N, C-alpha and C positions, 0 to 999 in steps of 0.2 A: 568595812575596812578600818584601818587604824586613823588616829588624829593626824592633824596637819604638822605635827611635831615628829611624824614618823617619816619613813623613807622606804622606797623599794629599788633594789639594784636590777636594772634592765639591760646590763651589758656585762655578762659573766661567762667567762671561757672555763669550762669544767674539764675534767680528766679526759673527756672525749674530744677535746681540741688537742689531739696526741702530741706530746712532747713539746707543748706550747702552754696550755692550760694545766696547771698544777692542783686544782680544786678537786680533791676527791670528795664524792657525793656526801658521804656520811658527815665529814667534817665540815662541808660546806653548810649543811643544814643545821648542824650542831650551832655553828657560828651565827647562822641567821636567826635561829630561835633564841639564842643567848642574847642577841641584840634587841630582841623584841619586834623584829621586822615581820610583817603579816605575810609576805609573798617574796619570791625571787625569781628571776628568769635565768634560763640557760640559752646562750647565743654562741654556739660553737662554730668554728670556721668551716663553712661550706657544707656542714653535715647535720644530721640529726639523729646521730647513732644512739645518743643517750637519752632520747625523749621519754621512753617508757620507763627506764631506770630512774630517770629524774622524777617523773610523775609519781611512781609508786613509793620512792623514798621520801619524797617531800611530804606526802600524805601521812607516812608513817611518824614523820618529825612534827605534824601538825602545822606545816608551812604551805601556803598556797603555791602550786607550781605553774610558772609561766613558760610555755614552750616557744622558743625562738631560734633564730639562726643569725649569724653574721654571714650573710650571702656574698658570693663574689659575683660581680656583674661585668659583661663585655664593656670595653670602653667605646660605646656607641656602635659596635659593630654586630653583625648577626652572630649567634651563638656558634654556628658552624664555621665562622671565619677564624682560621688559626694564624693570625699575624699580630705583631706588636705595633702598638700605636703611640704617637707622640703628640701631645697637645700644645706643647710649648718647647722650649729649650732648656728646660729644668734637668735636674738630676732625676734619674729614674731607678733608684735602688730597689731592692726586693720589696720592702715595705717602708712607708713614711717618707719617700723622697719628695721632691718638689713636683715631679711629673707622674704620669700614670704609674700605679704600683706594679710590682711583679716584672719590672722591666718593659713595661707597656702592655701586659696582658689582661689586667682586670681592675676593678675598683670594688670598694666595699659598700654594704648596706646593711643595717640592723633591721631584722623583721620579727614580729611577735604575733602569735596567733591569739586572737580574741575569742575564738570559738572553736568547737570541734571540727567544724567544717574548715575553718582557717587553718588548723593543725594539719589536716589531711592535704590542704593546699600547699602548705609548706612542705610536706612530704613529697608531693607531686613536683613542686618546684625544684627541690634538692635532687630528686631522682633524675628528671630530665636534664638538669644541669650537667649531671654526671654522664648520662647516656648521650647527650647531643652536644654539650658545650664545653666538654673538658679540654683545656689547654692550660697546662701547669696546675690549674685549679678547675673544680666543676663550676661553670659559669652559666648564668642566666642572661637573657637579653630582655629588652622591652616587651617583645611579643609574649614571652613567658610570664612576665610580671602582669601584664594585662589579663592573661588567661587565668592566672590563679591569685589575683589580689583579693578576692572576697574573704573576709574574716581575718584580714592581716592589717596590723598597724606597722608602719614602716618609719624609719628615721634617716636623717642625713648621714648617719653613721660616724665612723671614726675619721681621724685625719686622712685616711686613704680612700674616703669616699669621693664619688664624683664631683660633688659640688664643692667640698674643701679643696680638692686638687685644682679645679678651675679658678678657684679664688686665689690660691698661692700663685698661679701663673698670671694673675692680673686680668683674668677673662670673666669679669663680674657678669656681663650679658649672657654669656654661655651657661654660667653658674644659675643665673636667674631662670633661664629657660629650662634647664634640668630640673630645677625645683618645682617649677610650674607643671612640668610634664609628670613628675611623681605625684604631685597633688591631685592630678587628674586621674592618674592610674588608680591610686589607692583611695581616693576620695578625700576631700579637704579636712575632714574630721579625723582622718586615719594617717595624716603625715605630720611629723614633728621634726623640729630642729634640735639635733642632738649636741649637747654641750659637755665637753670634757676639759679638765684641767689637771695635768700631772706635772706641771711646771716646766714643759718642754716649749721650745720655740714654735714648732710646727703647729701647735694648737693656738698659740697667742697671735701668730701672724695673721690668721684669717678670723678671729673672733669678732672684731668690729663689723667686718663685711658680712659675715654670717648672720649677726643680729639685725643688721640693716635689711638684709634680704628677707629675714622673717618678719620684719615690720611690714615690708612693702607687700608681701604675699599672704600676710596674716597666717604664718606658720607658728604655731605655739611651741615654746621651748620645753626641752625635757633634759634634766641633768643626769649624766651617767657617769660611772667610773669604770675604766677598762680593767676589770678584774680578772686576774690570771691565777691568783692564789687565795687562800682563805684568811690568813692572819698576817699581821706585819712581820712577824719572825719568819715566815716563809720565803722571803725575798731571796736569799742565798740559795736555797734548795731550788727555787724556780730558776734562778740564773744558772745553776748547774744543769737543770733539764734542758735549757736552751741550748747549752753546750753539747749535750748528748745528741740533740736533734741536728745540730750543724756540724758536728764532728771536730769541733774546736775545743781548745783549752780555755779555762778561765783567765789565764795569763795572756792570751792573745790579744793584742789591742785592736785587731781588725775584726774580731768576732761580732755576730749579731748581738746587741745588748738592749735592754729596755732603758732608754734614758728617762731622767726625771725619777719619779717614785710614787709610792702609794697605790700599786696595783693589786690591792687586796680588797676584801669586803669591809669597807669603811662603815662606821656607825652612822646613824641617822644624824647624830650631833655633828660629826666630822662633815658630812655632806652639806648640811644646812649652814654650818659655819662658813663654808666655802662659797656657796652659791647664794644663800639668803642674805648673810651678814656682809660679806666682802664684795660681792657683785650685785647685791640688792635684787636677786631674782628668785624670790620666794616661789612664784609660780613654777620655776623649772623643777623645784623639789615636789610641789604639790602635784604636778602632773604625773609624777611616777605613781603616785597612790591612785590618781584617776584611771591611768591606764590599767594598773593591776586590778582595779575594780571592774573593769570591762572584760578582763581576760578570764575566761571560765571554759576549760577543756575536760574532756573525760576520755579514757580509754574504755572500750568493751571488751572485757576479759570472757573467754570461753574455753571449752575443752573440744578441740576438733571441729569448732564452728565452720572452718573453711576447708574442711576435707574435700579433696578432689572428687568430682562425681564420676561414676562408672558409666561406661557405655553399656546400655542394655537394651534389648528389643523393645519396640514401640509399645506393645501391649504388656510389658512388664514394669514392675518397679525394682529398685535395687534389692529390696528384700526378697521379693518372690523369686527374682532370678538367682540371688545367691542360694537359696534353699534348693533350688532345682539343680544348680551346678554342684552343689557339695554332694547331693545324693547321686548325681550321675558320676561323680569321681569316686565316691565310696564304693559304688557297685563295680567300678573299674579296679580299684585297689583291693577289694575283698570280694572276689568273684565266688559264686556258688556258696558252699558250705562255710567259706571264710567269713561270710557276713553273719557273725554271730549275734546273739543278743546283747552281748558286752559291748560290741561295736556299735550297734544301734542305739543303746542307751547312752554311749558317750557322745555320739552324734547329736542326739536330741538335747542333751544337756548343754553342749556347746552352742547349738543354734539357739537355744533359749536365751542364753546369756549375750551372745553376739547381737541378736535382734533387739534384746532390751537395751543395750548399749547404744545401739545405732551404728554399728561398725560394718554392717554388710557391704556397703560401698567400699570401705577401706579394704577389705579382703579381696574384693574383686578388682580393684586397681592394682594391688600388689601382684595378684595372680595374673593379670593382663601383661604387665611388663616382663615378668619372670618367664611366662610361657612363650612370649614373644622371643625372648633371648634364647630359650631352649630350642625353639622351633627354627631359629636362624643360626643354629650351630655354635652359640656362645655358651661355654660351659658356666653352670651356676652351681654354687655350693649346696650340699644336701640338706643343710639346715643348721643353725647354730643360735644359741641363746634360747630365751624361754619360748620364742615362737615354735620351736620344734615340738612343743608340748601340745600343740593344737591339731586335733584329728581332722578338723574342717580345712586347715592348711595343707595337711597331707593329701586330702581329697582334691584339692585345687592345684596341686603339683607346685605349691609354694615351697614346701619341704619334701624330702624323699625319705623320711625316717618315720617309721610307724611309732606313734607315742605309746601305744599299749605294749609293744614289744620291749621297749626301752624303759618302761616305767616313768614316762614324763607326765607331769601334772600340768593340765590346761590352766588351772587357777594361778599358776606363776606367771602366766602371760596376760590372763584376762579374767576378772572375776567381778561380781556386782558391787564389791566393796572398793574396788580400784578406782581412785579418782582420775588418774591421767590416762592418756592414750596408751594402747599397746605399741610395740615397736618391733618390727621384723627386721633382723640383721641378715643382710643378704650379700653373698660373696659372688662376684663375676670375675671372669678371666680378666686379668689386669690389662691386657692389650685392647680388649674390646668393651670395657666399662663405658667408654664415651658413647659407644653406639646406642646402648641402652638409654642413657640420658638424652640422646638426640631423639630417640624414639618417643619418649614421654613428653618432651618438649614439642615434638611436631603434633602428637595426637592431643595432648590436653592443652595445648597453647603455650607458645614461648613467652607470652606475657603473665603466665601463671606458674612458671617453673623457674626456680632460681637456686643458686648455691647459697650457702649461709656464712655469714661473717662470724669470725672469732677475734677476740682481743687478747693479744699477748701482753702481759704485764710484767713489770720488773720484779723479779724475786730477789731474795737476799743476795745470792752469790753474784747475779748479774749487776744488782744494784751497787755492790762493792767494786766490781770491775769497771763499771762506768764511772763511779765516783774517783777511782784511782786515776782513770785516764784524764778526765777534765781537770783534775787537780794537778796533772803533769808529773805524776809519781812514776818511777820505773815499773815496768810490767811486772817484774818479780815481786815487788811490794803487794800488789793485788792478788797474785798467786798465793803468796804466803798467808794473807788474810783469809782467803776463801778456803784454803786447806785446813785452817784452824776452825772454821765454822762446823757445827753439828752436821754430820753426814745425813743425807736424805734417807727417810725410811718410807718405803712404798710410794716413792715419788714426792713426798712432802718434807720440806725442811723446816727449820724454826725461823720464824720471822725475825728480822733485826731487832724490831721493838720488844720482843720477848726474851732476848738473850740475858737481860739482867733482872728478869721477873722470877724471883725464887719460888713462885707458886706454879710455874710452868712445868709440865709433866717431864720435859726434857732438859730442865735447868742444868743438871749435872753435865749434860753432854757439851755444854757451852764453856766448861771451865778453860780449856786451852785458849779460846778466844779472849775470855775476860782476862787472863793473865798477860796475853799480847797487848791487849787494850790498856791495862794498867801500866805497862812499862814503856810505852811508846806513843809520844805525842802526835806523830804522823798518822799512826793507826786510828788514834781518837778522831783526828780530822777527817780522815776517810770515812770513818764509821758514821759521824755526825752528817756528813753530805749525802752518804748512802740512805741514811734514815729518810730524808726528804724525797729520794727517788723511788724508794720501795712502794710497790703497789701501783705505781703510775702506768698507764697504757702506753707500751712502746710503740706498738703498730697493730694494724688490724690484719687479719689473715683470713683464710677461707677453710671452712670445716673439711676434714679429709674425705668424709663420706656422704654427708647429710645433703639431701636435695629437698628443697620445699616444692610440694605440688598443691596448688591452691584451686578451689572452685572459683574464685573470683580474680580478676586482674590485680596482681600483687601491688602494683602502684597505688591502688585504691584502699589497701590494707595497711602496708608498712612501706617505709622508704626504701628504695633499692639504689644500686649503683652499678656502674660498668667497669669491669676490670680491664685496664688499658692493654695488658699484654695479649689478651685473646678475645676481648670483647664480651666475656662471660657476664651474666647478670647475677648479682650477689645482693642478698638483703642487707641493709645497713644495721639492722638488729641481729643480735646473736640468737642462737636457737632458744634459750630459756625465755627470752623476751617474745620471740616469734610464738612459741607454744603457748604462753599465757594469753596470747591474743587469738588463739584458735587455729593457727597455722600447723599443719602436720609435716613432719620430716620423714622422708624415706631414706634409709641408708643403702647407698650404692657403693659397696666396698670392692676395691679392686685387689684381688688376691694372686700375688705371683705364683703361689703353689698350684693354683688352677691352671695357669698358664703351662707350668712344667708338666701338670698331669696330661693337659691336653696334647702337648709335644710328645709326651712318652707314648700315648695311645696311638698318635700318627706314626711314630717310629716302629711301634709293633705292627701296625697295619702294613707299613711299607717293607719292614724286613722279614715278616713271618706270615703275612697275609691274613692276620687274625684281627677280626673286628671285635675287639674287647668292649664290653658294656660294663662300666664300673658297678652300676646299680644292681647287675645280676650276680655279682661276685659273692661267695659265701664268706661268713665271719669266722670259719673254723679250719683256715689254711694252716697246718701244722709248721711247714717251712718258714711261713711268715713270722710266727711266734718264736721260732727257734732263732730267726735273724734278730728279733727285738731282745731276746734273752742274752744274746752275745753282744749286744750294745753296738751292732753294726748298722747304726742308723744316720750316719752322716748324709745329709741332704733330705732327710725324712722331716716334713713339716712338723715343728714343735718337739721333735725327739732327737734332734741332732747336737745339742750342746753337750760339752763334757761331763758336768755333773749330772745331767738327765741320762746320759748313757751309762754312767755308774749306777744310777738307780735302777735302770732296766734290768742290769746284771744282777743286782741285789734281789730285785722283785721277781725275775723269771716269770714274765707274763705268759699265760696260756689261754686267755679268753678275751673277748672284746671289752668286757667289763673292766679288766686290768688297764687297757689302753685308755679308757674313758677317765679311770681313777688317777692314773699317773699324771695326765694332763691337768685335771683338776687340783692335784695336790702340789704340783710343781709350781707354786705361788707363794708370794711372801708371807701370807697369813698362815696357811696350813704348814709351811716350812719353818715358820717361827715357833709352832707348837710341835715340831718334829713328827708330824703326822705322816709325811711322805716316807720316812724310814720305818716309822711304826707299821704302816700298811705292808710295806715289803717284808718285814720280819714276821709279822702275823701270817701273812700269806704263805711263807715258807716254813712255818711252824717253829720259828726260833723266838717267838714272844707269845705269851698266852693272850688269848682274845677276852677282853672284858667289855661290858656294855654301860660304861659310864658309872653305875651304881649297881651293887648286887641286886637291890629290890627292884630294879628297872629292867632287868635282863628279859623278863618274859614279854614286857610290853616293847622293848626296843629290838628284840632279835629279829622280828619280821621286817623292820625297817633298815636296820643297820647290818643285817646278816651278810649280805652280799660285799660289804665293805670292812668286814671283820671288827665290828664294833666301833668304827670311826665314822665321825660325820663327814662326809666327802662332798655332797651335793646339796644345793639349796633346796631341792625337792625334799630332802631328807629333813631338813630344818622344818619345813611346812608339815610334813607327815607327824613328826615328833610333837609340834604344837598342838595338832588336831588330836593325837593319841593321848598325850599326857594332860593337857590343859582344856581340852573339849573345844578348841578353836574350830570356827568354820575355816575352810581353805582360804576364804577372803581375808579373814582376820590373820591367818597364818602368814599370808603373803605380805601383809603390812609388817608383820614381825620380821620377816626375811628382809624386806627393803630397809627396815630400820637398822638391822644388824650390818647391812651392806654399807649404809651411810655412815655408820660408826659415831652417830652424834649421841652424846651421852644422855642429854635431856629426853630425846626421842626414845632411846632405849629404856630409860627408867619409866616412861610413860607405858610403853609396851609390856614391861616386866609386871606392872601392877595387874593388869589382866591375866598374864600368865601365871603369876603367883596365886590369884584368886581362883583360877581354873584348877590348879594342881591341889590346892587345899580342899576344893569341893569334891574332886574325884578320887582323892587319896585318903586312906585311913592312917591311923598312927604308924603302921608298918610302912608308910611312905607310898607304896603303891601295890597293894594286895586287892584292891577291889576298884571298880570303876563306878 
């Protein structure tokens, strides 16, 4: 660790202390590294949402991460006791009053994990505080502290801590008893006297008694700074963020405001000047280094390491049962002469890859809940996304589309070179989706199934609107500014921080805003305030479809929380974090169109006495194509918009391929290249068909013939890479995914291999020989 002239911040509120902490992680670690500090802690309010994100980014910046939390504790009551408590006759404001904080609901305590065991105990403590102790905030009681104290260093916390509150109320003996209790719970070597100084009275009034108590009980001191933003210049932005959280304006004299100052990441010199020179407490600074030295945590990353286990017969393994189930399904799907050698070869190829990758259980689990839904009259979509390319999924009734008939490639879903988990997109009747989730929760364990958190961040336009409101400007001012911002393209806008960057690809789109900025001082003030808000987490939400299904109790893997509205269990990490740690997401999508279809079938049965089975319908019904060609598609899923109906009239679809193509082409990317119109014109003979380059016609015609020389599907991208550059389908899938992510550096890396393959396989006539 560093020398005794250094310092480690152990009380830091990051962006995950939502609308309170304004320390965006990358900026936090840049600040820490630039100050030469060897480590830094995260201690967000009552949660550990950012633990994995903090750990991974800290390592990338060469800074040691310390995972902690500023926990909420009950005021001496049981965690299930929902009542407010008064210890004296003091003021009990939301935070920092003379009596118990939160109007009498909770106190605070800083906790830091010294080991991986301790970090997981923090996760459990945070999880159960949410599940069992929520009352305004997720709260722990002494019982939970005793249960999960191993591997944790704790302090007396901020001025809203139990001990400081008792001291302010003149209750020294009660404060002494509380400190002794915590010493016993955590161990004498693991409990510290936390000292802060931001120039406010609430800190000063108890300092002498706090130090006296430390001497009497031999509690070592540790100096902290209640850090809520990274740099001194961020104070105004943080002030605005607090106003966003409280719904107040900056001019409101009664609003919540941080008194005093210096709530940023101070340098070691600043902290030692304060505590070592002014208060003669060098030990309080040195102890930050000693604590940091003791803290050493790790996350174990994996791909699918916690995949849910399939229920198989006692004498079978997941692999052996999977193989038997697939062949049983194949014989049902392809009876008699339909079970051709092509089908057998495709099955064997898929089985080999699935077994090698270890995903037999994954298929079985997905098949289990889908078939349960089907067997219980819950309509399930026939298959969507890359999973429809798996014949094994077709055999298990996960999908209902033959991939051979529709030319779907398995390698887009799964191949030996794919590093990440595959992902089935599954649609259920919207009204009954919850029944399927309840089924998997009951079967696989309610402690192993959870919804997934998401984090909503303030983007450019919302940041402008919030800045406009907290500065108390008229609503119309915010509207005028946001309308001057560049329009979103494919859901992405231009960050406020890039509007004046003439190297940005959309710099010219920002001229209207820059002109407004130049001529109006109020616009400049709103913009500067919004810059500090942009990128901050506004709130957490829940993934619209994703459900985690784990082989182990989730509380032992990641922190979880309880949603107050309905009691649902939700991970505190978002899915990218969960996925990195080996958890697997299943998509349970509720699709209203399936509800409409189910109602339509019921009406047909009721009115005409016909039991219509959708899966038995032919794809060559002429009246249906005539309806599409007229554009009479109001109410038809994905085909009912005005421009879409115009496209259908231009295209005159007459086969199922046209329906697939029009849906694939009616998206921002293809439409930007006018591919949707070109397809319609080529189909109706109004535009000649070409295959990208004359010398590529022979090679590309078998791939692009059905789409009139246009690249419509991702499978075509893969086939082209295989044909022209000699890519394996696994390599081709990597190229396909790189194109989808639109990241220049990734695409340039993939192009190197593509170019080399083309050069190797092509003669000077470009493509006359392989």
